[in-house]
C-alpha positions as CSV (number, residue, x, y, z in Angstrom):
1,M,0.0,0.0,0.0
2,A,1.6,3.3,-1.1
3,G,1.3,6.4,0.9
4,I,2.6,10.0,0.8
5,R,4.4,11.3,3.9
6,P,7.0,14.0,4.7
7,A,10.6,13.1,3.8
8,E,12.9,12.3,6.7
9,R,16.7,12.1,6.9
10,R,16.5,8.3,6.9
11,D,15.1,8.5,3.4
12,F,18.1,10.4,2.0
13,P,19.9,7.2,0.7
14,A,16.8,6.1,-1.3
15,I,16.2,9.7,-2.6
16,L,19.8,10.0,-3.7
17,A,19.5,6.6,-5.5
18,L,16.4,7.7,-7.3
19,N,18.0,10.9,-8.3
20,V,21.1,9.0,-9.7
21,D,18.8,6.9,-11.8
22,F,17.2,9.9,-13.5
23,V,20.0,12.5,-13.2
24,R,19.9,13.1,-16.9
25,F,16.5,14.7,-16.3
26,T,17.3,16.4,-13.0
27,S,20.7,17.4,-11.8
28,P,23.5,15.8,-9.8
29,L,22.9,15.6,-6.0
30,D,25.1,14.4,-3.2
31,G,24.3,13.9,0.5
32,A,25.4,17.4,1.5
33,A,23.5,19.1,-1.3
34,L,20.3,17.1,-0.5
35,A,20.6,18.0,3.2
36,D,20.9,21.7,2.2
37,L,17.9,21.4,-0.2
38,H,15.9,19.6,2.4
39,A,16.5,22.4,4.9
40,Q,15.4,25.1,2.4
41,A,12.3,23.2,1.1
42,V,8.9,24.0,2.3
43,Y,7.5,20.9,0.8
44,H,9.5,17.6,0.6
45,R,7.5,14.4,0.6
46,V,8.0,10.8,-0.5
47,I,5.8,8.0,-1.5
48,E,6.6,4.8,0.4
49,A,5.4,1.4,-0.8
50,E,6.1,-1.9,1.0
51,G,8.7,-0.2,3.2
52,H,10.6,1.4,0.3
53,V,10.7,5.0,-0.9
54,V,9.6,4.8,-4.6
55,A,9.1,8.5,-5.4
56,F,9.7,12.0,-4.0
57,L,9.0,15.6,-4.7
58,L,10.9,18.6,-3.4
59,A,9.7,22.2,-3.7
60,L,10.9,25.6,-2.6
61,A,9.2,29.0,-1.9
62,P,10.8,32.3,-2.8
63,G,13.6,33.8,-0.7
64,Q,15.9,30.9,-0.5
65,P,19.7,31.0,-1.3
66,Y,19.3,28.1,-3.8
67,Q,21.4,28.9,-6.9
68,S,19.7,26.7,-9.4
69,P,19.4,28.8,-12.6
70,N,15.8,27.8,-13.0
71,Y,14.9,28.8,-9.5
72,T,16.6,32.1,-9.9
73,W,14.8,32.6,-13.2
74,F,11.5,32.4,-11.5
75,S,12.7,34.4,-8.5
76,A,13.7,37.3,-10.8
77,R,10.2,37.4,-12.2
78,Y,7.7,36.4,-9.5
79,D,7.4,36.9,-5.7
80,D,4.6,34.4,-5.5
81,F,5.4,30.8,-6.5
82,L,6.2,27.3,-5.3
83,Y,9.1,25.9,-7.3
84,I,9.1,22.2,-7.9
85,D,12.9,21.5,-8.0
86,R,12.7,17.8,-8.7
87,V,10.3,14.9,-8.8
88,V,11.4,11.3,-9.4
89,V,9.4,8.1,-9.6
90,A,11.3,4.8,-9.5
91,G,11.6,3.1,-12.9
92,D,9.6,0.0,-11.9
93,R,6.8,2.2,-10.6
94,Q,6.3,4.3,-13.8
95,R,2.8,4.7,-15.2
96,A,1.3,3.8,-11.8
97,G,0.0,7.3,-11.1
98,L,2.6,8.2,-8.4
99,G,3.8,11.3,-10.2
100,A,0.3,12.6,-10.5
101,A,-0.4,11.7,-6.9
102,L,2.5,13.9,-5.8
103,Y,1.5,16.7,-8.1
104,D,-2.1,16.6,-6.7
105,D,-0.7,16.6,-3.2
106,V,1.7,19.5,-3.7
107,A,-1.0,21.5,-5.5
108,A,-3.5,21.0,-2.7
109,W,-0.8,21.9,-0.1
110,A,0.2,25.1,-2.0
111,A,-3.4,26.2,-2.6
112,E,-4.2,25.8,1.1
113,R,-1.4,28.1,1.9
114,E,-2.4,30.6,-0.8
115,F,0.5,30.2,-3.2
116,G,-0.6,31.7,-6.5
117,R,1.3,29.3,-8.8
118,L,3.3,26.1,-9.1
119,V,6.4,26.5,-11.3
120,C,8.9,24.0,-12.8
121,E,11.0,23.3,-15.8
122,V,10.9,20.6,-18.5
123,N,13.9,19.5,-20.6
124,I,13.4,20.3,-24.3
125,E,17.0,19.8,-25.4
126,P,17.6,17.0,-25.1
127,P,13.9,16.3,-25.1
128,N,11.9,14.6,-22.4
129,P,8.6,13.9,-24.2
130,V,7.1,11.9,-21.2
131,S,7.6,14.8,-18.8
132,D,6.4,17.3,-21.5
133,A,3.1,15.4,-21.9
134,F,2.7,14.9,-18.2
135,H,3.1,18.6,-17.4
136,A,0.7,19.5,-20.2
137,R,-1.9,17.1,-18.6
138,Q,-1.3,18.7,-15.3
139,G,-2.1,22.2,-16.7
140,F,1.3,23.7,-16.8
141,V,2.0,26.2,-19.6
142,E,5.3,27.6,-20.9
143,V,6.3,31.1,-19.7
144,G,9.9,31.1,-21.0
145,T,12.9,29.1,-22.0
146,Q,16.6,29.1,-21.3
147,W,19.9,27.3,-21.8
148,V,21.5,25.8,-18.7
149,A,24.3,23.5,-17.7
150,G,26.9,25.4,-19.7
151,G,24.7,25.5,-22.8
152,T,24.3,21.8,-23.0
153,K,20.6,21.7,-21.9
154,K,17.6,23.8,-22.9
155,V,14.6,23.9,-20.6
156,S,11.0,25.1,-20.9
157,L,10.0,27.2,-17.8
158,R,6.4,26.5,-16.9
159,E,3.7,27.5,-14.5
160,K,0.4,26.3,-13.3
161,V,-1.8,29.1,-11.9
162,L,-3.5,28.1,-8.6
163,A,-5.2,31.5,-7.8
164,P,-5.8,33.6,-10.8
165,G,-5.3,37.4,-10.2
166,R,-4.0,36.9,-6.7
167,R,-0.6,38.1,-5.6
168,V,0.6,36.4,-2.4
169,E,3.8,37.4,-0.7
170,R,5.7,34.6,1.1
171,G,8.3,34.6,3.8
172,Y,6.2,36.4,6.4
173,A,7.0,36.2,10.0
174,V,3.4,36.7,10.8
175,M,0.4,36.9,8.4
176,V,-3.1,38.0,9.3
177,M,-5.9,36.9,7.0
178,S,-9.0,39.1,6.8
179,E,-12.3,37.4,7.5
180,Q,-13.8,38.8,4.3
181,G,-10.6,38.6,2.2
182,K,-10.7,42.4,1.6
183,H,-7.6,44.4,0.9
184,A,-6.1,46.0,3.9
185,Q,-6.0,49.8,3.7
186,G,-3.9,52.1,5.8
187,G,-0.8,50.0,6.5
188,P,-0.6,48.5,9.9
189,S,-4.1,49.1,11.0
190,F,-6.4,46.1,10.5
191,S,-9.0,47.6,8.2
192,P,-9.7,44.3,6.4
193,F,-12.3,43.6,9.1
194,S,-15.7,44.9,8.3
195,E,-18.0,46.5,10.8
196,G,-19.2,44.2,13.5
197,H,-15.8,42.7,14.2
198,E,-14.5,45.0,16.8
199,V,-13.2,42.2,19.0
200,S,-11.1,40.8,16.1
201,C,-9.7,44.3,15.5
202,R,-8.7,44.8,19.1
203,I,-7.0,41.4,19.3
204,F,-5.2,42.1,16.1
205,D,-4.0,45.5,17.3
206,A,-2.6,43.8,20.4
207,L,-1.0,41.1,18.3
208,R,0.6,43.7,16.0
209,D,2.0,45.7,19.0
210,A,3.4,42.5,20.5
211,I,5.2,41.7,17.2
212,I,6.6,45.2,16.7
213,A,7.9,45.2,20.3
214,I,10.0,42.1,19.5
215,G,12.1,43.8,16.7
216,P,12.0,45.3,13.2
217,V,9.3,44.0,10.8
218,D,8.2,44.8,7.3
219,I,4.4,45.3,7.4
220,R,2.7,44.6,4.0
221,S,-0.7,43.9,2.7
222,T,-2.2,41.9,-0.2
223,T,-5.7,41.3,-1.3
224,S,-6.4,39.0,1.6
225,E,-4.0,39.6,4.4
226,V,-1.8,42.0,6.4
227,A,1.6,40.6,6.9
228,F,4.6,41.1,9.2
229,R,7.7,40.0,7.4
230,R,11.3,39.5,8.1
231,R,12.9,37.2,5.6
232,S,11.9,33.5,5.6
233,G,9.2,33.7,8.2
234,E,7.5,30.7,9.7
235,A,4.6,32.2,11.7
236,F,1.1,33.2,10.5
237,A,-2.1,34.6,12.0
238,W,-5.5,34.8,10.4
239,V,-9.2,35.0,11.0
240,P,-10.5,31.4,11.0
241,H,-13.7,32.0,9.0
242,M,-11.8,31.7,5.7
243,Y,-10.2,28.4,6.3
244,R,-11.4,26.7,9.4
245,R,-15.1,27.5,8.9
246,K,-15.7,27.7,12.7
247,G,-18.0,30.5,13.8
248,G,-17.5,32.5,17.0
249,L,-13.7,32.6,17.1
250,P,-12.4,36.2,16.6
251,L,-8.8,35.3,15.5
252,T,-6.5,32.3,15.1
253,L,-2.8,32.8,15.5
254,T,-0.8,30.2,13.6
255,V,2.9,30.1,14.7
256,G,5.4,28.3,12.5
257,L,8.3,26.8,14.6
258,R,11.1,24.4,13.8
259,R,9.9,22.1,16.5
260,R,6.6,20.6,17.7
261,D,5.5,22.5,20.9
262,R,3.6,20.3,23.3
263,S,1.5,23.0,25.0
264,P,-2.2,22.0,25.4
265,R,-3.2,25.5,24.3
266,W,-2.8,24.7,20.6
267,A,-5.9,23.8,18.8
268,Q,-3.9,21.7,16.4
269,V,-0.3,21.2,15.2
270,V,0.5,20.3,11.6
271,E,3.9,19.4,10.1
272,G,3.8,21.6,7.0
273,S,7.1,20.3,5.8
274,A,9.8,18.2,7.4
275,G,11.0,19.9,10.5
276,R,8.6,22.8,10.3
277,F,5.4,22.8,12.4
278,E,2.4,25.1,12.1
279,H,0.7,25.6,15.5
280,D,-2.9,27.0,15.6
281,L,-3.8,29.0,18.7
282,P,-7.4,30.4,19.2
283,L,-7.5,33.9,20.5
284,Y,-10.7,35.1,22.2
285,C,-9.4,38.4,23.8
286,E,-6.3,40.5,24.1
287,A,-5.4,38.8,27.4
288,D,-4.7,35.6,25.5
289,L,-1.6,37.3,24.2
290,D,0.3,36.5,27.4
291,D,4.0,36.0,28.1
292,E,3.9,32.4,26.8
293,V,2.5,33.5,23.5
294,R,4.9,36.4,23.2
295,E,7.8,33.9,23.7
296,W,6.4,31.8,20.8
297,L,6.2,34.9,18.7
298,R,9.8,35.8,19.6
299,E,11.0,32.4,18.6
300,A,9.2,32.6,15.3
301,W,10.5,36.1,14.7
302,E,14.1,35.0,15.4
303,Q,13.7,32.0,13.0
304,A,12.5,34.3,10.3
305,G,15.6,36.4,10.4
């Protein structure tokens, strides 16, 4: 029985072996490079069948130091993307739907987190007709081409739009989603809330002040959130009505940490990618932002630097 799960360090030998088998379509990778990529990735998952890793997919968000010419191509043009660096399916598992399963999984993961597009490249010189047809079926379209590997390989740069017309900044230390998804006017004040949400406004104001007191932040807004950003941020806060569909809760603070915190205060803890845990904390009043919460915010802020 095959299942998708987050990649772990114990999977590295199998992942490296798969990459070697298909290196003509990916790029060389050794243990140190894989460990570095794993640390930078926001999504790295494998398919395990009968105790063996038979496929994997690794993807990166913007703002990473990765020097792949294709990743830097997209970074120069977009601030909203999830880059699929490589996906490999074992030769004896080809045409079993494993690649499609991973693409469906990463697309759902990215859409839930409001990424606007998936991006990747496909070899066109030398050609890879199987990958070309697969990505066409998946809805990817060409947005550019370039020569790489010292002019020995030509790639087609492709994207699959997940949220048409939406620009989503990534790398936030803290993100606040508006209940109605309206654009935030007036900078740091929480104007996305419509009338009748005074409690949410007061909690947000207290949250904003607590974050600013920790250290420098860049406050930005998009069509659906106000964001406090450092560099590679791993904490988010949003009004639960958009995603949790639970009435009566003014605000949910989601804090991204590089560990699983065991406090019973969290409504849920989800491992968004290997080694990165998203902690959901319900906030009912300003007093909920106590010293313990401020320490979690400080930890997330420091990790985002």
